[in-house]
C-alpha positions in Angstrom: -55.5 -6.0 -3.6 -53.3 -8.8 -3.7 -50.0 -7.5 -4.6 -47.7 -9.4 -7.3 -44.2 -10.0 -7.6 -42.1 -10.3 -10.9 -39.8 -13.2 -10.6 -38.5 -15.4 -7.0 -37.7 -12.9 -4.1 -35.6 -15.2 -2.3 -33.5 -16.0 -5.7 -29.7 -15.3 -5.0 -28.0 -13.2 -7.6 -25.2 -14.7 -9.0 -22.0 -13.5 -7.5 -19.4 -11.6 -9.7 -16.8 -13.4 -10.4 -13.4 -12.3 -10.6 -12.2 -12.8 -14.0 -14.2 -10.1 -15.6 -14.0 -8.0 -12.8 -10.0 -8.0 -13.6 -10.5 -7.6 -17.5 -12.4 -4.4 -17.4 -10.1 -1.3 -17.8 -12.6 1.1 -17.1 -12.9 1.1 -13.0 -13.1 4.4 -11.1 -12.6 5.3 -8.0 -16.2 5.9 -7.5 -17.2 2.5 -9.2 -14.5 0.3 -7.1 -16.4 2.4 -3.8 -19.6 0.0 -4.3 -17.7 -3.3 -4.1 -17.6 -5.5 -1.1 -15.9 -3.6 1.9 -13.7 -6.8 2.4 -12.5 -6.9 -1.0 -8.8 -6.1 -0.9 -8.1 -4.2 -4.0 -6.0 -1.7 -5.7 -7.1 0.6 -8.6 -4.1 1.5 -10.9 -5.1 3.0 -14.6 -8.6 1.9 -14.5 -7.9 -1.8 -14.0 -8.7 -3.4 -10.6 -6.0 -5.6 -8.8 -6.5 -8.0 -6.3 -4.3 -8.2 -3.9 -3.2 -11.6 -1.8 -2.8 -11.6 1.9 1.1 -10.5 3.3 3.3 -13.0 4.8 3.6 -12.3 8.4 7.4 -11.1 8.1 5.3 -8.4 5.8 3.2 -7.3 8.0 5.6 -7.2 10.9 7.7 -5.0 9.2 5.0 -2.8 8.4 3.7 -2.4 11.9 8.0 -1.6 12.9 7.7 1.4 10.1 4.5 2.8 11.4 5.6 2.9 15.2 8.9 4.4 14.2 7.7 7.5 12.0 4.9 7.9 14.9 7.7 8.2 17.3 8.9 11.9 16.0 5.7 12.5 13.9 4.5 16.1 13.7 1.6 17.4 15.3 -0.4 17.6 12.3 0.4 14.2 11.2 -0.9 10.8 11.6 0.5 7.2 10.6 -1.1 4.4 9.6 -1.3 1.3 7.3 -2.5 -0.5 4.2 -4.8 2.8 3.4 -6.0 3.2 0.2 -4.9 6.8 -1.7 -6.8 8.3 -4.4 -4.2 9.5 -6.7 -7.1 10.5 -9.5 -10.7 9.1 -10.8 -8.3 6.0 -12.3 -5.8 5.0 -9.5 -6.0 4.4 -6.0 -3.2 2.6 -4.7 -3.3 1.4 -1.4 0.5 1.6 -0.2 1.7 -0.3 3.4 2.6 2.5 5.3 1.1 6.0 4.7 1.7 9.7 6.6 -1.2 12.1 6.2 -2.3 15.1 7.0 -4.6 15.3 9.6 -6.8 17.6 8.0 -7.0 15.2 5.2 -7.3 11.9 7.0 -11.6 11.9 8.3 -12.2 10.2 4.7 -11.0 6.9 2.7 -9.3 6.9 0.2 -7.3 10.0 1.7 -6.3 12.0 -1.4 -2.5 11.9 -2.5 -2.5 15.9 -2.2 -2.8 15.0 2.3 -0.2 12.2 1.7 3.4 13.0 3.0 5.0 9.4 2.7 3.9 6.7 1.1 5.6 2.9 2.0 5.4 0.0 -0.1 7.2 -3.4 1.3 7.8 -5.2 -2.1 6.3 -9.1 -2.1 6.5 -11.5 -5.0 4.0 -10.3 -7.1 4.5 -6.9 -6.9 8.3 -6.6 -7.7 8.2 -4.6 -10.8 4.9 -2.5 -10.0 6.2 -0.9 -6.9 9.7 -0.3 -8.2 8.5 1.3 -11.7 4.5 1.7 -12.0 4.0 3.4 -8.3 7.1 4.9 -8.4 5.6 6.9 -11.6 2.3 7.2 -9.7 2.9 8.7 -6.5 5.0 11.3 -7.9 2.2 12.2 -10.3 0.1 12.2 -7.4 2.7 14.6 -5.7 3.5 12.4 -2.7 6.7 14.0 -1.1 8.3 11.0 -0.1 8.2 7.6 -1.2 10.5 4.3 0.4 10.6 0.7 -1.0 11.6 -1.7 1.3 12.8 -5.1 -0.1 12.5 -8.0 1.7 13.4 -10.4 -0.6 17.0 -9.6 -0.8 19.6 -11.2 1.1 19.4 -8.2 3.3 16.6 -6.4 3.7 16.9 -2.8 2.2 15.2 0.7 2.1 15.5 2.9 -1.0 14.6 6.3 -0.2 13.0 8.9 -2.9 12.5 12.4 -3.0 10.1 14.4 -5.0 12.0 16.7 -7.1 10.9 20.4 -8.4 10.3 19.0 -11.8 7.8 16.6 -10.2 9.6 13.4 -10.6 11.6 11.6 -7.9 15.1 11.3 -6.7 16.9 8.9 -5.6 18.2 9.7 -2.5 20.0 6.6 -0.8 19.5 2.8 -0.5 20.5 1.1 3.0 20.5 -2.2 4.9 22.0 -1.1 8.2 20.6 0.6 11.3 20.0 3.9 9.7 18.3 7.2 10.5 16.2 8.8 7.8 16.3 13.1 8.4 12.9 13.2 5.9 10.1 13.6 6.2 11.3 13.7 9.6 13.8 12.2 11.7 13.0 8.2 11.9 15.1 5.0 13.1 15.0 2.0 10.6 16.5 -1.1 12.0 17.0 -3.2 9.0 19.5 -5.8 10.4 16.8 -6.9 12.8 13.7 -7.0 10.0 16.8 -9.5 8.3 17.3 -11.8 11.6 13.5 -11.9 11.9 12.9 -13.0 8.4 15.8 -15.7 8.4 14.7 -16.5 11.4 11.1 -17.4 10.5 12.7 -19.4 7.7 14.7 -21.6 9.4 11.6 -22.5 12.0 9.3 -22.9 9.3 7.9 -26.6 9.3 6.4 -28.1 6.6 2.6 -27.5 5.2 -0.1 -29.9 6.9 -1.4 -31.7 4.1 
């Protein structure tokens, strides 16, 4: 018996282009889990947000923060970078640095209830989102601590927020010097060193190749 095949089995499917993906507002955590694994995205209010590759100074600061947090972290916490966090079924942001309870760290995205600290490092495309949208989103997700690092300022700074009893973040401090945080645990950040490194990279930068 000879079988039949409907259509061309070797015909490649048309790739999904970015435009219709980004225009949709009905994305959910379940739906985005079926997207290609190498697609770097965040899910904000049902909208898929594709995030560009970060600058080296951005990545360098993220590594330094993760190492600083690991120095004195509690035994029940793991610190990682670029980790998706599920707030609800329509929101899955991806903070630059995350401190997670180990009991909830065997999945991705991790649940916001297991996140003790979220850190966002501002980029030109995320200035408004990190300071406004994600401030509300992480508070809604019940994340106790939120730090915003600003490498675009004249001197790189960190702004610290702590979740209050009413479910909103309370502004704690903003510093641009060598500083030891006492929340969520003792952590020393060398902000002047980051500023020097950023300025050095700018001075050494050569023109782009043609």
